[in-house]
Residue, then its C-alpha position, 0 to 999 in steps of 0.5 A: m509376783t501376782q498377776k492382776t486380773t480384770l473382767f475387761p482387759a484394757d486396750p494396750r494402745k489406749i494405755s499411756e502410763v503404767v505404774m509398776t507395783e509389788s503386784g506386777i503389771t498386766v499383759e496389756e500394760f506390758i504391751a502398752v510399754v514395750r510396743y506402744g511407748a506407754k510411760l513406766t513408773f515405779s510406785t514408791s514402795y516398789e522403788e524402795k524395794v529396788v534400792r534395797v536390793r541394789g544395796i545387797i548386790e553392791r555389797f555382794l560385789q564388794e565381797n567378790r561374791r558370784i551373783y547369777g546374772v550379774t557376775t556370771 
């Protein structure tokens, strides 16, 4: 995941919505979500990626494969 950079970081208290994308989120956006309750949404492409990966995990579970962090 690459980190977004800005010349002047945003004040996390003033961020009301954060969109998760393939390029990730900034530290300020993370703080806005976890500390100040900013709404977190997924971009369409990021949501498609999550669905695709979930399908792989579901298939591995059906095959009784070990998945680090899921079955261990």
